[in-house]
N, C-alpha and C positions, 0 to 999 in steps of 0.2 A: 632266601627271604625276599619276597616281592619280585615279580618279574614283569617286564614290559616287552611288548611286541607291537610294531607299527608297520604300515605299508602304504605306498602310493603306487597304483598300477592301472592298467587298462583292462583288467580282468577281475573277476570276483576273487577277493583275497581272504574271505572269511575262513576257509579251510586252512590257509597258511597261518593265520593268526591263532586259530585254535590249536593247530599242531605245534606251533611255537610254544604256546602255554603248556602243552603236554610235555614238551621236552624240558620245561623249567619246573615241573612238579617236584623234582628232587630237592629243590631249594627250600620247600616248606611253604604252606599257605593255608588260609582258612576261608577264602572266598575267591571268586574269579569272575571275569566278565569281558565282553567284547562290544565295541561300538563301531558302526560304519556310517558313512554318509549314504543315504538311500532316499531317492525322490526329493533331494534338496534339503533333507533334515537328518540330524544324527539319530540313529536308532540303536538300541542296545539289548543285550541279554546278560543277566547276572545270576550267579548261583552261590550259595553258601555250602555247596557240596563239592564234588570233585570236577575236574575239567570234563570228564565223561558226561556228567549231568548237563554242563553248559553246552556241550556238543549236541546233546539230544534236544535242548531248547532251540538251538540255532536251526536244526533241521526241521523242527516242528513249526517254527515261525517263519521258515524260509528266509531268514536274514541273509542278505547279500549286499555287496558294495565293493567298489574299487579303491576306496580310501578308508582306512580304519586303524583302530588301536585296540589293544587287549592287555589284560593284567591279571596276575595272581597276587592276592593281597595277604600279608601277614599283619594282623590287627595291632595297631599301636593306639591311635586315638579312635575310640569307639569300638563297640563289640562287633564280632563277625556276623552281622546281619545284612540283609539285602540293601537297605538304605545306605549302608556304609561301604558297600562293595563298589569297586571301580569298574568301568569308567564313571566319573562324576560329571554331571551336566550343570551348566549355568544357563537358565532361561531357554532351554532347548536350542541353544545356539552354539555353545562351546562344549566340547567333550574333552576330558583330560584324565590321564592315568599318572600315578606318582609313586615313586619309591622314596623312602627317607622320612625325615621329620622336619617340619617347619617350626622352629622354636618360637617365633614371634607371631604365631597364628592368632592368638587371642586379641592382640592389639589390632591386627589387620581385620579380624572379624568384626570388631566394634566399629572400625572405620567404614567397612562395607555395609554394615547394618544401617549406619547413618546415611548411606546413599540409597537405601531402599532394598537392598538384597536380603532375601529370606534364605535361611539355612535349614536344610531338611536332613542333614547327616550330622554325626558327631566328629567328623574327620577334620584334620588340618588340611587335607587335600581340597575340600570344597572352598576354602579361602583362596587358594591359588586359582581355581577355576573362575570364581567370581572376579578376582582381581584382574585376570587377563581379559575377561568380558568387559570390565569397566574401562580398560585401557585401549580396547580395540577401536581403531579408526580407519578400517579398511585394509590394514596390513598386519596379519597375525604374527609374522616374524618380528616386527617392530614392537607389538604389544607384549610378546613373551620376553623380548630383550629388556623392555622397561620393567616388566613385572619381577624378573629375577633379581633386579637391583634392590628390590624391597624385601626379599626373602632372606631370613637368617636360618641357618641350619644346613643339613645335608639333604640333597634331593637329586632325582633324575625325573624328568617329566616328558610326556609326549602328549600333544594337544592338536585338535583339529577344530575348524570353524565352518559352519554351514555355508558361508558365503565364499569360501575358497575350497572348492570341491576336490582339487588335486594337490592338496598341501597338507603335510604333517610337520609340525615344528617340535623339536626336542631341545632339551637343555640339561646340563649336568653340573652338579657341584657336590662332590663328596660321594656320589653313588655312580656306579659304572653305567655307561651307555655307548653302544657301538652302532655305526651306520653300515648297512649292507648295500653294496652297489650292484644294480642289475641292468638289464638291457631294456630301456624304456620303463623301468620301474625301480623303486628304491625302498629300502627297509630300515627299520630302527629296532633295536632290542637291547636288553640289559646284558645279554650273553650271546656270543656268536653261535653257540650251540642251537639257539632257538631258530636260527635262519639256515641251518644245514639243509642242503638240497635246493635252496632258493638262490644262494650266491656263495662264492668263495672269496669275494673281494670285500674287505672291511676297512673302515676307518675307526680307530679307537679315539673317541672324543677326549679332549683334555679338560682339566678343571676350568670351569667358567665358560666353556664353549656353548654356543647356541647354534643349532643347525636347522635348515629348512629343506625338507624333502619335497621334490616335485617329480613329474614324469621325466623331465629333461636332465635333472642332475641334483646336486646337493650344494647348498651354500652354507658356509660356516663363518661365524665371527668368534674371536677369542674373548678372554676376560676383559680386555681393553676396549672391546666394541669394534675393533678393526677386523677386516676380512683376514681369514687365516687359511693357510694351506696345511693340510694334514696328510701324513703318509698313508698311502693305500697299501694294505698288506693282503697277501694271499694266504688264507687260512682254510684248511680242509677240516671242517668241524663235523665229526662223525655224529649223525643224528639218527642212526638206525635204532630200532627197539633193542633194549638190553634184556636178554632172556634170562629167566630164573634158572632154567635147566632143572636139575633134581632138587633144588633148594626151596625151602618154604618162604624165605624172605631174602631181600637183597643183602641185609646185614649178614646173614649166615653165609651167603655166597661170597661176600667180600672178605669175611674172615678166612674162608678157605682159598681165596685168591692171593693171600699174602705171600706164600712161597714164590709165586710167579712175579708178583709186584716187586718184591725185594730183589729177586734175581735181575729184573729189568732195571732196578735203581742202582745197583752196585756198579760203579764205573768199570768199563771194560779196559782195565789197565793193570799192570803188575807193579805199579808204584803209586804212592800218594803224592801227586804232583799238583801244585797250585792251579795249573791251567784247568783243572776239573771245575773250578769255580768261575772261570771266565778270563778274558784277556786282561792282563795287568794285575792278576791276583797275587802273583809272587811279590811284586813291589809293594802292594798294599799290606800283605802279611808281614813283610819286613819292617814296616813302619809302626804297626800297632803294638800296644803294650797291655791291652785288656779287651774284653768283649762285653757288650751289652745286648742281651737277648730280649726281644719284645714279642709278646704273643698273647693269645687269649685261649681259654678253654683247654681242650685236648692238646693243642699246639703249645700252650704254656707248659704243660706237663712234659712234653718232649724237650723243651728248653731246660727244665729243671733237671732232667736226666742228663742232658748234655753237659751241664755244669760240672758234674762229677768227672766225666770223661775229659773235658777241656782242662780242668785243673790237675787231673791225675796224669794224663798223657802229655799234654802240651805245657803244663806248668804255667798257665796264663790265667790271671785273675778274671773271673766271669761273674757278671751280675745278671740276674733274670728278673724281669719285671712284667707284671700284668699290664698290657698295653693301655687299657682304659684308666688305670691308676697313674701310670707314668706321665701321660700327656697333661694331667691336671695338677701335678705337684711340682714344687721347686726342686730341681735336681742340679747336680754339679756336672756340667758337661766336660768330657775329656776328648779333645780332638784326635787323640791317638788311639781311641777305642774303636773297635769294629762293631757297628750296630748290625745285629742279625735279626731279621724279622721272619716269622714262620707263619704260614697260612696255607691251608689246603687249596682254597679258591684264589688266593691272592687279591681278594676284594674285601676282606674283613675290615669294616669301617674303622673300628677302634685301633687296629694295628696299623692301617694306612695313616691314620691321623697321628699316631705315636711316631711313626717313621718321619713324617713331615715335621713334627715338633722337634725331633732329634736333629734333623737337618737344619732347621731354623736356629737351633742352639749352637751350631757349628760343627756337628759331626759330619765329616767328609767321607768316611769309609763305611759303605753299606753293603749288605749281602742279604739276599732273600732265599729262603728255602720254601719252595712252592710246587704245586702239582699242575699249574696252568701257565704255560709259557707266554701267553698273550695278556696276562693279567696286569692290572695297574701296578701291583707291587713289584713285579719283575721289571716293568718299564721304569720304575722310579729308583731302583737300586743299581749301584755300579757293578756289583757282582751277583751271581745267582747260581743256585743248584736246583735243577728240576727233578723232582721225584717222579717216578713212573708208576704211580698207583693206578692210573686209568680212571675212568668215571666211577665215582663213589656215590651211589644213590641213597643208601641208608643215611638218615640224619646223624645217627651215632657213628662217629668216625672210627674206623678200624685199620684198614690197610693204609690210609693216609698217615696215621700215627706211626706205624712201624716203619714205613718208608722215610718219614721224617727222621726217625731215630737213626736209620742207616746213614742218611745224609749228614747228620750231625756227628756221628762217629767218624765218618770219613774226614770231616772238617777238623776234628780233634787230632786225628792221626796225621793229617797233612801239616797242621800247625806244629805238632810235636816234632815231626821230621825236620821242618824248616828251622825250628828253634834249637835243634840239636839234642832233643830228648828222646828220639826214637831211632834206634840203630837199625841196620839192615836186617838183622835176624828178627827183631820185633816186628818190623814192617812186613816181612814175609809171612810171619805167623798171623798177623791181623788180617792180611789179605786172604790167607788160607781159611781163616775162621769165617770171614765174610762170604766166601765162596760156598762154604758148607752150610750157611744159615738156612737156605731153602729146604735142604734135606732135614735139618734139625727141626724146623717148623712143622714139616709133615709128620714127624714123630709126635710132636706136641698135639697136633690136630687129631691124632689117633686116640687121644684121651677123651674125646667127646662123649662116648657112652657113660663113662664114669661121672663126668660132669653133669650129664642129664639127670643121673640119680640124685646128685646133690641138689639140683635145681628144684626138684619136687619139694624138698624140705624148705628151701629158701622162699618158695612161692607163698608159703603160709606166714612169712614173717613181715613185719612192718619197719624194722630197723636192722642195721648191720654195721659192724666195724671192720675196717680193713687196716692191716698193719704191715709195715715194711721197714727195713733199715737201710741206711746208706742210699745207694743209687736205686734201690728198689722201693724206697718210700714214694717217689713220684709215680711208680707203677701202681702202688696201692691207691694213690689219689686217682689215677686213671680208672682203676677197677671200680672204685666207689662211684665215680662219675657215670660210668657206663650203666651200673645197676640202677642208679636213681633216674637216669635219662629215660630208660625204656621200660623198666618194671614199676617205676614210681614208688619204690621202696626207699625210705630215707637211709642214706648211707654216708658214713664219715670215714676219713682215713687219717691215720696218725703215724708218726715215727714210733716204732714199738717201744723205744725208750721213754716215751712220754706217757705211757699207760698210767704209771703211778702218780702222775702230775694232774690227774683229773678224769680222763676217760674211763678208768677202771671202775668209777662209781656207777657207770651205766651197765656193766657186765652182769647179766643174769642168764639163766638157761634159755630165756626168750630172745637173747641178743646173739646171733651168730657172729663169730669173729673169724674173718678170712685173713690168713697169714701167708705172705710170700717168703719162702724159706730156702734161699740158695745156699750152697755150701761155700760160703765166703768167710772172710775174716771176722764177720760179726755174727756168725752162726751161734756160738755159745751164748752170746748176749741175748740173741733172739730166743733161744731155748728157755732161758730164764723168764723172759716175757711170756712165753707160752705157759709156763708153770703158774705164773701169776694169774692168768685167766682161768686155768683149770681149778686153782684153789678157791675161786669165787663161783664155781659152778657153771662157768661159761662153756658154750659149745664151740669148739675150734674146728675150722676147715683149713687145712694146710696144704699148699702146693710146695712140695719139698723135693730138692734134688735127690737122686737115688742114694747117694752116699752120706746123707745127713744123719742117718740112724734115728730118724723120727718115725715112729711106727703107730699104727692104729691102736686105739685104746678107748676106754669109756670116756665119752666127751671129746675125743680127739680123732678126727677123720682126716686121713692123709691120701692125697693123690701124688704118685711119684712122677716127677719130671724125668724125661729120658736121659738127660746128661747135664752136667754143669758146663756153662759156657763162658766163664770168666767175665770180662768186662761187657760182653755182648749179651749176658744173661737177661737184662731187662727186656730185650726184644722177644725172647722166648717166654718169659714169665707173664707178659701181659696177655698173651693169646688165650690161656685158660680162663683168665678173668673176663675177657670178651665173651667167651662161650658160656660162662656161668651167668652173666647178665642176660645174654640172648635167650638161653633156655628157661631161665626164671621168668622172663617177660612172656615167653610163649605159654608157660604154665599158667600165668595170670591172665592171659588173653588180651594183652594190650596191643596197640597198633605199633608193631616193632619198628617198621621203617619210617613211620611218620608220628613220632611221639607227640603228645599234646603240648601245645604252647611253644614248641621249638621249631627252628628253621635250620636248613642246611648251611646257607651262606648268610652270615649276619652282616648285612650291608647298611644297617642303621645303628646309631648309637643306642 
């Protein structure tokens, strides 16, 4: 969601800026643009299509310059039209790009209108641009520092001024921003990936930082306005093109990468040791008496699944909250609780804010489950577990979700062992099952042809129900989310036992009902729920373990899973739901990897 790239150099940097945007396309966007200082003036190209179209504009207009900024925008304030695309100008003097939301933009806009500024866009960004212009008195760094004091909300900005041709100023508050250090040139970006190939030396700016990039170096002040020293990190950010190979879309490719991603994520150990989660984890785990899991979207569903594992294996009370709700409600803090935050990117705005809120309430023990080791989330938590999903390009998360589940299962088993609820034989069995997971997943992926046949039927529907029981209810939620995200079919998920408490009223032959049916302790209850649907003329599509004795019949379609996998069954059962959503979306002709209105990394509230 929204990407920033900036550079100050002694060479034409337009190709670097555009390539940086190309590497950030996976985040999701609906317009893009680039501005450089050329002949003493800011000049720009903007597009409401893809970065490839922007690149064509740049070549056609021969845009070039040694100081510039670029942006991919996900629309918040104002529609995705050219006038709202970044970079935004103020009186052909200041050019600015912005991630985030300015909450007090309306009052600032009225103040600036009173000073004679005219607004040509519907964005909150234009307010920031004019504000900096109004405060400029020969020092862009000083003007930006003064401006950010007046901004309320979350933001990251990069700005240039025509009178300072070798300067780019950046600032961050709630949205990520990194500085890339070069030789006689310096860079700014919202993600180190954007600068791969240009530098491997990065500074990750902290909350409230303002930085000035010049040819000679970088100047940074902290939230208090004082000069700040920030650690320089060496990060090799792989920026090569990710090839589709034999797959139609990145989502399909990433579904099939799950056996390898899970294999890479499983700790290379024969024991569940606290050290897996970082130095000092053993002492922390010994102090806690409960868990509080905070996450959004798909990551929230991984947390809901983990609650079953944590309370079953570790016998530890676990609360799971949607991050955007937790941060705004009155809660009762427990300093002895371990706060676990889950995010693929580690930059999810609501989850980061919820983490900080928990810390402000007195929660001392924190752990992140994340796919990006350099992310803000990992830097803010005392403990961490890095999943090894690799780059995930498709907006609808697949391999990030299943690797999160692996991480959370390892956490449950580790806590269970430390708390005396997991003996040596159980530990060895769980490790054996984890090691076998990649092979079991390959068997599930072999079901794709049968799922494709189902997808043809689903593509003609506009609504669907998903049912699960116990730890498979969150998997039903995830299946419904995937279907609605990429096929635009309205889908709801319920615990199967809730059918008679309302959802059964929706069941007709036009409403497909997808059911997750593992051979567990709740199977007989689930079979009764299946009969309730059949009695109302509903069409059932059941993913059933081989030994459930659920067979194909009129109105009852069954795909047999290769094997029952005990507590790890949710990791297997979610994969056919991913494939069902994917092939249904393909049959409907939607943009699978970039579904409408959605972004990969949600870095604004």
